[in-house]
MARVEX-915450 format. One record per residue (C-alpha): residue number from 1; chain; x, y, z. Coordinates in Angstrom, 1 decimal. Layout:
N
n NUM | chain A | xx X | yy Y | zz Z
...
//
This chain:
85
n 1 | chain A | xx 32.7 | yy -1.9 | zz 104.5
n 2 | chain A | xx 34.1 | yy 1.6 | zz 104.4
n 3 | chain A | xx 37.8 | yy 0.7 | zz 104.5
n 4 | chain A | xx 39.8 | yy 2.5 | zz 101.9
n 5 | chain A | xx 40.8 | yy 0.6 | zz 98.8
n 6 | chain A | xx 44.5 | yy 1.2 | zz 99.3
n 7 | chain A | xx 44.2 | yy -0.7 | zz 102.7
n 8 | chain A | xx 42.1 | yy -3.4 | zz 101.1
n 9 | chain A | xx 44.7 | yy -3.9 | zz 98.4
n 10 | chain A | xx 47.2 | yy -4.8 | zz 101.2
n 11 | chain A | xx 45.0 | yy -7.7 | zz 102.4
n 12 | chain A | xx 44.4 | yy -6.4 | zz 105.9
n 13 | chain A | xx 43.4 | yy -8.6 | zz 108.9
n 14 | chain A | xx 40.7 | yy -6.1 | zz 109.9
n 15 | chain A | xx 38.3 | yy -3.8 | zz 108.1
n 16 | chain A | xx 35.9 | yy -1.1 | zz 109.1
n 17 | chain A | xx 32.2 | yy -1.6 | zz 108.7
n 18 | chain A | xx 29.0 | yy 0.5 | zz 109.3
n 19 | chain A | xx 26.1 | yy -1.5 | zz 110.8
n 20 | chain A | xx 22.7 | yy -1.2 | zz 109.3
n 21 | chain A | xx 19.3 | yy -1.1 | zz 111.0
n 22 | chain A | xx 15.8 | yy -1.3 | zz 109.6
n 23 | chain A | xx 14.7 | yy 1.1 | zz 112.4
n 24 | chain A | xx 15.0 | yy 4.5 | zz 110.6
n 25 | chain A | xx 15.3 | yy 7.3 | zz 113.1
n 26 | chain A | xx 16.6 | yy 10.0 | zz 110.8
n 27 | chain A | xx 19.5 | yy 10.8 | zz 113.1
n 28 | chain A | xx 22.1 | yy 13.3 | zz 111.8
n 29 | chain A | xx 24.7 | yy 10.6 | zz 111.6
n 30 | chain A | xx 22.7 | yy 8.0 | zz 109.8
n 31 | chain A | xx 22.3 | yy 7.5 | zz 106.0
n 32 | chain A | xx 19.1 | yy 6.1 | zz 104.8
n 33 | chain A | xx 19.4 | yy 3.3 | zz 102.2
n 34 | chain A | xx 16.5 | yy 2.2 | zz 100.1
n 35 | chain A | xx 16.2 | yy -1.2 | zz 98.6
n 36 | chain A | xx 16.9 | yy -1.1 | zz 94.9
n 37 | chain A | xx 18.5 | yy -3.3 | zz 92.3
n 38 | chain A | xx 22.1 | yy -3.4 | zz 93.4
n 39 | chain A | xx 21.9 | yy -2.7 | zz 97.2
n 40 | chain A | xx 21.0 | yy -6.3 | zz 98.2
n 41 | chain A | xx 18.6 | yy -4.8 | zz 100.8
n 42 | chain A | xx 15.0 | yy -6.1 | zz 101.2
n 43 | chain A | xx 13.8 | yy -3.1 | zz 103.3
n 44 | chain A | xx 14.8 | yy 0.5 | zz 103.8
n 45 | chain A | xx 17.6 | yy 0.7 | zz 106.3
n 46 | chain A | xx 19.8 | yy 3.2 | zz 108.0
n 47 | chain A | xx 23.6 | yy 3.0 | zz 108.0
n 48 | chain A | xx 24.6 | yy 3.9 | zz 111.5
n 49 | chain A | xx 27.7 | yy 5.9 | zz 110.8
n 50 | chain A | xx 28.1 | yy 6.8 | zz 114.5
n 51 | chain A | xx 28.7 | yy 3.1 | zz 115.2
n 52 | chain A | xx 31.7 | yy 2.3 | zz 113.0
n 53 | chain A | xx 33.1 | yy -1.2 | zz 113.9
n 54 | chain A | xx 36.4 | yy -2.8 | zz 113.2
n 55 | chain A | xx 36.0 | yy -6.5 | zz 112.5
n 56 | chain A | xx 38.4 | yy -9.3 | zz 111.5
n 57 | chain A | xx 38.3 | yy -10.2 | zz 107.8
n 58 | chain A | xx 37.9 | yy -13.8 | zz 108.8
n 59 | chain A | xx 34.5 | yy -13.0 | zz 110.3
n 60 | chain A | xx 33.2 | yy -11.6 | zz 107.0
n 61 | chain A | xx 30.9 | yy -13.6 | zz 104.8
n 62 | chain A | xx 30.4 | yy -13.2 | zz 101.1
n 63 | chain A | xx 29.3 | yy -9.7 | zz 100.1
n 64 | chain A | xx 25.8 | yy -9.7 | zz 98.8
n 65 | chain A | xx 26.2 | yy -6.4 | zz 97.0
n 66 | chain A | xx 27.1 | yy -2.8 | zz 97.7
n 67 | chain A | xx 25.3 | yy 0.4 | zz 98.5
n 68 | chain A | xx 26.5 | yy 2.2 | zz 95.4
n 69 | chain A | xx 28.7 | yy 5.3 | zz 94.9
n 70 | chain A | xx 26.1 | yy 7.9 | zz 96.0
n 71 | chain A | xx 25.3 | yy 6.3 | zz 99.4
n 72 | chain A | xx 29.0 | yy 5.5 | zz 99.9
n 73 | chain A | xx 29.9 | yy 9.1 | zz 99.4
n 74 | chain A | xx 27.2 | yy 10.2 | zz 101.8
n 75 | chain A | xx 28.5 | yy 7.8 | zz 104.4
n 76 | chain A | xx 32.1 | yy 9.1 | zz 103.9
n 77 | chain A | xx 30.9 | yy 12.7 | zz 104.3
n 78 | chain A | xx 29.1 | yy 11.8 | zz 107.6
n 79 | chain A | xx 32.3 | yy 9.9 | zz 108.8
n 80 | chain A | xx 34.3 | yy 13.1 | zz 108.0
n 81 | chain A | xx 32.0 | yy 15.1 | zz 110.2
n 82 | chain A | xx 32.2 | yy 12.5 | zz 113.0
n 83 | chain A | xx 36.0 | yy 12.3 | zz 112.9
n 84 | chain A | xx 36.5 | yy 16.0 | zz 112.2
n 85 | chain A | xx 38.4 | yy 15.3 | zz 109.0
//
């Protein structure tokens, strides 16, 4: 989930997520995530930043883990490029 903490603190009904794929194409707008202790991933995956989705919070399950601050920063930088921020 890439929704800002200030939004999450307000208990929103929707959040923004970035889907993952195990098919790594090395596209400009994808961030490669390697499995490590903390990511919850079993295999290397690509965060498809070009496919941001908005989903209802009621559809979310329990978070397995998170990608960590470095990967999150990379994804936010890619999103800034995509949205021209």
